C-alpha positions as CSV (number, residue, x, y, z in Angstrom):
1,X,7.4,-3.1,28.5
2,X,5.3,-6.3,26.3
3,X,1.8,-6.6,27.9
4,X,-0.1,-10.3,27.7
5,X,-3.2,-10.1,25.2
6,X,-6.6,-9.9,26.8
7,X,-6.3,-7.7,29.6
8,X,-7.7,-4.2,30.3
9,X,-6.3,-1.7,33.4
10,X,-7.5,1.3,34.4
11,X,-7.0,3.7,37.3
12,X,-8.4,6.5,38.9
13,X,-8.5,9.5,42.0
14,X,-11.8,8.2,44.4
15,X,-10.9,10.4,47.2
16,X,-8.9,8.0,49.2
17,X,-5.6,9.9,49.3
18,X,-5.3,13.2,51.1
19,X,-3.2,13.9,48.1
20,X,-5.1,13.8,44.6
21,X,-3.0,11.0,43.1
22,X,-4.2,7.9,41.6
23,X,-5.4,5.7,43.9
24,X,-8.4,3.0,42.5
25,X,-6.8,0.3,40.4
26,X,-9.5,-2.3,37.9
27,X,-7.7,-5.0,36.2
28,X,-9.9,-7.2,33.9
29,X,-9.2,-10.2,32.3
30,X,-11.7,-10.5,29.0
31,X,-11.8,-14.1,29.8
32,X,-12.2,-15.8,32.8
33,X,-8.7,-16.7,33.4
34,X,-7.1,-19.0,35.8
35,X,-5.8,-17.6,39.2
36,X,-2.9,-18.3,41.9
37,X,-2.5,-16.3,44.6
38,X,0.1,-16.1,48.0
39,X,-0.6,-14.5,51.1
40,X,0.4,-13.1,54.1
41,X,0.7,-14.8,57.2
42,X,0.9,-12.2,59.5
43,X,-1.9,-13.4,61.9
44,X,-3.1,-10.1,61.7
45,X,-4.6,-9.7,58.1
46,X,-6.8,-7.0,56.1
47,X,-9.9,-8.6,54.9
48,X,-9.3,-8.2,51.5
49,X,-6.9,-10.9,51.6
50,X,-9.5,-13.1,53.8
51,X,-11.9,-12.4,51.0
52,X,-9.5,-13.6,48.0
53,X,-8.6,-16.5,49.7
54,X,-12.1,-17.1,50.2
55,X,-12.9,-16.8,46.4
56,X,-10.3,-18.7,45.3
57,X,-11.4,-21.5,47.0
58,X,-14.9,-20.8,45.6
59,X,-14.2,-20.3,42.0
60,X,-11.7,-23.3,42.0
61,X,-8.9,-20.8,40.9
62,X,-11.1,-18.6,38.5
63,X,-10.8,-15.0,37.9
64,X,-12.5,-11.8,35.9
65,X,-10.9,-8.7,38.0
66,X,-8.9,-7.2,40.4
67,X,-10.4,-4.1,42.6
68,X,-7.4,-2.7,44.8
69,X,-7.2,0.6,46.2
70,X,-4.3,2.6,48.1
71,X,-4.4,4.8,50.8
72,X,-6.5,2.8,53.2
73,X,-5.3,-0.8,54.1
74,X,-8.5,-1.6,55.0
75,X,-7.5,-3.8,58.0
76,X,-8.4,-4.2,62.0
77,X,-11.7,-2.0,61.6
78,X,-15.5,-3.1,62.5
79,X,-16.3,-2.7,59.0
80,X,-13.5,-4.2,56.9
81,X,-15.4,-7.1,55.9
82,X,-18.2,-5.7,54.5
83,X,-16.4,-2.7,52.6
84,X,-14.2,-5.7,50.8
85,X,-17.4,-7.8,49.6
86,X,-19.8,-4.6,48.7
87,X,-16.8,-4.2,46.9
88,X,-16.1,-7.0,45.4
89,X,-19.9,-7.1,44.6
90,X,-19.4,-3.5,42.6
91,X,-16.9,-4.5,40.4
92,X,-18.7,-7.8,39.2
93,X,-21.6,-6.6,38.2
94,X,-19.6,-3.9,36.5
95,X,-17.4,-6.2,34.3
96,X,-20.1,-9.2,34.4
97,X,-19.0,-11.8,36.5
98,X,-19.6,-13.9,39.3
99,X,-18.8,-12.1,42.8
100,X,-16.1,-15.0,43.6
101,X,-14.3,-14.3,40.3
102,X,-13.5,-11.0,41.5
103,X,-10.1,-10.1,43.8
104,X,-9.9,-7.7,45.7
105,X,-6.4,-5.8,47.5
106,X,-6.1,-2.7,50.0
107,X,-3.2,-0.9,50.6
108,X,-2.5,2.1,53.0
109,X,-3.1,2.6,56.5
110,X,-4.7,0.0,59.1
111,X,-6.9,1.1,61.5
112,X,-9.1,3.7,59.6
113,X,-12.0,2.8,58.5
114,X,-12.7,2.9,54.6
115,X,-15.7,4.6,53.0
116,X,-16.8,2.0,50.5
117,X,-18.9,4.7,48.9
118,X,-15.6,6.4,47.5
119,X,-14.9,3.2,45.5
120,X,-18.8,2.4,44.6
121,X,-19.4,6.1,43.2
122,X,-16.3,5.8,41.4
123,X,-16.3,1.9,40.1
124,X,-18.9,2.9,36.8
125,X,-16.1,5.1,35.4
126,X,-13.6,3.2,36.2
127,X,-14.6,0.4,34.0
128,X,-15.5,2.8,31.3
129,X,-11.8,3.5,30.8
130,X,-10.6,-0.2,30.8
131,X,-7.8,-0.4,28.1
132,X,-5.0,-2.6,27.4
133,X,-2.4,0.5,27.3
134,X,-2.9,1.6,30.8
135,X,-1.1,-0.9,32.7
136,X,1.4,2.2,33.9
137,X,-1.5,3.6,35.6
138,X,-2.0,0.6,37.8
139,X,1.1,0.3,38.2
140,X,0.7,4.4,39.4
141,X,-2.2,3.7,41.6
142,X,-1.0,1.2,43.7
143,X,2.0,3.0,45.0
144,X,2.3,3.9,48.7
145,X,6.2,5.7,49.6
146,X,7.0,3.6,47.1
147,X,9.3,6.5,44.8
148,X,8.5,5.2,41.3
149,X,6.6,2.5,40.0
150,X,7.6,-1.1,39.5
151,X,6.9,-3.4,36.3
152,X,8.6,-5.5,34.4
153,X,7.9,-8.2,31.8
154,X,9.2,-11.4,29.6
155,X,8.2,-13.1,26.3
156,X,8.6,-16.8,25.9
157,X,9.4,-19.0,23.2
158,X,7.6,-22.2,23.1
159,X,7.2,-25.2,20.4
160,X,3.7,-23.4,19.4
161,X,4.8,-19.4,19.5
162,X,5.4,-16.8,21.8
163,X,3.8,-16.2,25.1
164,X,4.2,-13.0,27.1
165,X,4.4,-11.9,31.3
166,X,4.3,-8.9,32.5
167,X,3.6,-7.8,36.0
168,X,3.9,-4.9,38.0
169,X,4.1,-4.7,42.3
170,X,4.2,-1.9,45.3
171,X,6.4,-2.4,48.4
172,X,9.4,0.2,50.3
173,X,8.9,-0.2,54.0
174,X,7.0,-3.1,55.9
175,X,9.0,-5.3,53.4
176,X,9.7,-8.6,55.2
177,X,8.0,-11.0,53.0
178,X,6.6,-14.5,54.6
179,X,4.6,-16.4,51.5
180,X,4.4,-12.9,49.7
181,X,5.1,-9.0,49.4
182,X,3.2,-6.1,49.8
183,X,1.2,-6.1,46.6
184,X,2.2,-7.6,43.1
185,X,-0.3,-8.3,39.9
186,X,0.9,-10.6,37.7
187,X,-0.3,-11.6,33.9
188,X,0.3,-14.2,31.7
189,X,-1.4,-14.7,27.8
190,X,-0.6,-19.0,28.2
191,X,-2.9,-21.3,29.1
192,X,-2.5,-22.8,32.4
193,X,-4.5,-24.5,34.5
194,X,-5.0,-23.3,38.4
195,X,-3.3,-26.0,40.1
196,X,0.3,-26.0,37.8
197,X,-0.4,-22.3,38.1
198,X,-0.5,-22.0,41.5
199,X,2.6,-24.7,41.8
200,X,4.4,-22.2,39.5
201,X,3.9,-19.2,41.3
202,X,5.0,-20.8,44.8
203,X,8.2,-21.4,43.3
204,X,8.7,-18.0,41.4
205,X,7.7,-16.4,44.8
206,X,10.4,-18.5,46.6
207,X,13.5,-17.3,45.0
208,X,12.3,-14.0,44.4
209,X,9.7,-12.0,46.7
210,X,10.2,-14.3,49.9
211,X,14.1,-13.1,49.4
212,X,13.9,-9.8,50.5
213,X,13.6,-7.3,53.2
214,X,13.3,-3.6,54.1
215,X,12.7,-3.3,57.4
216,X,11.9,-7.0,58.7
217,X,8.0,-6.1,59.2
218,X,5.6,-8.6,57.4
219,X,2.0,-6.5,56.3
220,X,-1.0,-7.3,56.7
221,X,-2.1,-7.4,53.3
222,X,0.7,-8.6,51.5
223,X,-0.5,-10.6,48.5
224,X,1.0,-11.8,44.8
225,X,-1.7,-12.9,42.4
226,X,-1.0,-14.3,39.1
227,X,-3.5,-14.9,35.9
228,X,-3.4,-16.7,33.0
229,X,-5.8,-16.3,30.6
230,X,-4.8,-17.7,27.5
231,X,-5.5,-15.3,25.1
232,X,-2.1,-16.2,23.3
233,X,-4.2,-19.8,22.2
234,X,-1.3,-21.3,23.3
235,X,-1.0,-23.8,26.5
236,X,2.1,-24.3,28.4
237,X,3.2,-28.4,28.0
238,X,5.8,-30.2,29.9
239,X,8.4,-29.7,26.8
240,X,7.6,-25.7,27.4
241,X,7.4,-25.5,31.5
242,X,10.6,-25.1,31.9
243,X,10.8,-22.0,29.9
244,X,7.9,-20.5,31.0
245,X,9.0,-21.2,34.6
246,X,12.4,-19.0,33.7
247,X,10.2,-16.5,32.5
248,X,8.0,-16.1,35.3
249,X,11.1,-16.5,37.6
250,X,13.0,-13.4,35.7
251,X,9.8,-10.9,36.0
252,X,9.4,-11.8,39.4
253,X,12.7,-12.0,40.8
254,X,13.3,-7.7,38.7
255,X,10.0,-6.7,40.9
256,X,11.3,-7.7,43.9
257,X,15.0,-6.5,43.7
258,X,13.2,-3.3,43.0
259,X,11.3,-3.3,45.8
260,X,14.4,-3.7,48.0
261,X,16.3,-0.9,45.4
262,X,13.7,1.5,46.4
263,X,13.2,0.5,50.2
264,X,12.0,3.8,52.3
265,X,14.8,6.0,52.9
266,X,17.3,3.5,51.1
267,X,20.5,4.7,49.0
268,X,22.0,1.2,48.5
269,X,20.5,-1.8,46.8
270,X,22.8,-4.8,48.4
271,X,22.7,-8.2,47.6
272,X,24.2,-11.4,49.9
273,X,25.1,-14.5,49.0
274,X,25.4,-17.2,51.2
275,X,27.7,-20.4,50.1
276,X,28.7,-23.6,51.8
277,X,26.0,-23.9,54.2
278,X,24.4,-26.8,55.3
279,X,21.5,-26.6,53.3
280,X,19.7,-24.3,51.6
281,X,17.5,-23.7,54.7
282,X,20.4,-22.9,56.5
283,X,21.9,-20.3,53.7
284,X,18.2,-19.1,53.7
285,X,18.8,-18.7,57.9
286,X,21.7,-17.0,58.0
287,X,21.0,-14.4,54.7
288,X,18.3,-13.5,56.2
289,X,20.0,-12.3,59.4
290,X,22.2,-10.3,57.8
291,X,19.4,-8.7,56.0
292,X,17.3,-7.8,58.6
293,X,20.1,-6.7,61.0
294,X,20.3,-2.9,62.3
295,X,23.6,-2.9,62.8
296,X,24.8,-4.3,58.8
297,X,22.2,-2.0,57.2
298,X,23.7,1.3,59.0
299,X,27.2,0.0,58.3
300,X,25.7,0.1,55.1
301,X,24.5,3.3,55.1
302,X,28.2,4.8,56.4
303,X,30.0,2.8,53.7
304,X,31.3,1.1,56.8
305,X,33.2,-2.2,56.0
306,X,32.3,-3.5,60.0
307,X,32.4,-7.4,58.5
308,X,32.5,-8.5,62.3
309,X,28.7,-7.1,62.5
310,X,28.1,-9.4,59.6
311,X,29.7,-12.5,61.0
312,X,27.8,-11.4,64.4
313,X,24.3,-11.5,62.6
314,X,25.1,-14.9,60.9
315,X,26.0,-16.7,64.1
316,X,22.8,-15.5,66.3
317,X,20.9,-16.6,63.0
318,X,20.5,-20.8,64.8
319,X,21.4,-22.0,61.6
320,X,24.7,-24.0,62.5
321,X,28.4,-23.3,61.2
322,X,31.9,-23.0,62.1
323,X,33.0,-19.4,62.8
324,X,36.6,-20.5,61.9
325,X,36.0,-21.2,58.5
326,X,34.2,-18.4,57.6
327,X,35.7,-15.9,54.7
328,X,33.8,-12.7,53.5
329,X,33.7,-10.5,50.9
330,X,32.6,-6.9,50.2
331,X,32.3,-5.9,47.1
332,X,34.7,-9.0,45.8
333,X,37.7,-8.0,48.4
334,X,38.3,-10.2,51.1
335,X,37.9,-8.3,54.4
336,X,37.7,-12.1,56.8
337,X,39.3,-14.8,56.0
338,X,38.6,-17.7,58.7
339,X,36.6,-15.7,60.5
340,X,39.3,-13.6,61.4
341,X,40.6,-9.7,59.8
342,X,42.0,-10.3,56.6
343,X,44.6,-7.8,55.4
344,X,42.4,-5.5,53.1
345,X,43.0,-1.8,52.5
346,X,40.1,0.0,54.8
347,X,39.8,3.3,52.5
348,X,39.7,1.1,49.7
349,X,36.3,-1.1,50.6
350,X,35.1,2.1,51.9
351,X,35.0,4.1,48.4
352,X,33.7,0.7,47.2
353,X,30.5,0.8,49.5
354,X,29.5,4.1,48.6
355,X,28.3,2.8,45.4
356,X,24.6,2.6,44.5
357,X,25.0,-1.1,44.8
358,X,26.6,-3.5,46.8
359,X,27.3,-7.3,47.1
360,X,28.4,-9.0,50.4
361,X,29.2,-12.6,50.1
362,X,29.4,-14.8,53.0
363,X,31.5,-18.6,52.2
364,X,31.8,-21.3,54.6
365,X,34.6,-23.6,53.6
366,X,34.0,-27.0,53.4
367,X,31.5,-29.4,51.7
368,X,28.4,-28.1,52.5
369,X,26.2,-27.2,49.1
370,X,23.3,-24.9,50.6
371,X,23.4,-21.5,49.6
372,X,21.0,-18.6,48.9
373,X,21.1,-14.8,47.6
374,X,18.7,-12.1,49.1
375,X,18.7,-8.7,48.3
376,X,18.1,-5.9,51.1
377,X,18.9,-2.1,51.2
378,X,20.6,0.3,54.0
379,X,18.9,2.1,56.6
380,X,19.4,5.8,56.8
381,X,17.9,8.4,58.7
382,X,15.5,8.9,56.3
383,X,13.8,5.7,56.9
384,X,13.0,7.3,60.3
385,X,11.7,10.0,59.2
386,X,9.4,8.7,56.4
387,X,7.7,6.3,59.6
388,X,7.5,8.9,61.8
389,X,5.2,11.2,59.6
390,X,3.8,8.5,58.0
391,X,0.0,9.2,59.3
392,X,0.6,12.9,58.9
């Protein structure tokens, strides 16, 4: 794991969770950083999401610190904005920055008031414990139903030298991103202005976090933040922008896949490739419909090569295609040819579907060039158990 220069991290247990696990984290750039963010488009929005957008506008895309709590979403309560503002104000004081240079996030149960004093009382010790080496602690602190922390990093060579990118994310349920995904924080020591940084982030999110689904539910707190503090002393020029964007895409894609793989109750990571659609939008629409189908996901859980469920889901997606031109492959084996059952050995395909990773390919014959890749997971009885017991 390579951590970019000029950032420090800390995490603690503030008493927000029922169990004594890390639940409050602070991320600080030693120098003011350019900041970009994408957020949920759910009409029900947590106060931290609203405040982040306000601060990014007011600061013209500048940030010094990110404060995040787990265990409570700070959403849909009368005091949620008061708590978010108090958290930002206290964090700004702790790191010596204007309040609009602080971004706030929360994750956890919706509709339960968050006791702001738990955060405010923990902040002095949290700030005192900041270190470049505590990145892994923060990745642990932001988890909710995740079974593992999720991190990724990359180094990009430019003509001027090496720049670094590192990111973390959390998410296992309530995953059907719409502009973002649960919580994700990405840092680079490259120097990039806020405007281009925002464009880079939206592009990277479009091909990663917005291409995953666990259960077709979009969170109220979805947040992805990217900071660029110039700690390396290297600015991303026009000639090195493509290389940087490729590195950023590798990091976000790795984080997104980790979310799909760790879906609540999941046992299998599923990659869906759609090819030959009329447009990329149609390909994306088909892939999403397959990924979100409970019938497809339960068939995957049971290692059932029921290709008819894939074809049916695609047909109901709203995308236009000719079913008589559709070929479907499961783990490279043709199971549907031109919309009808292909001659395949069902036990052989079932055996391949028992693996931890499954690949589905939906190919439309013809001249269409639209294609999309999407990641999801199977749906097991454990998903029901985890969410039935979530608040208890």
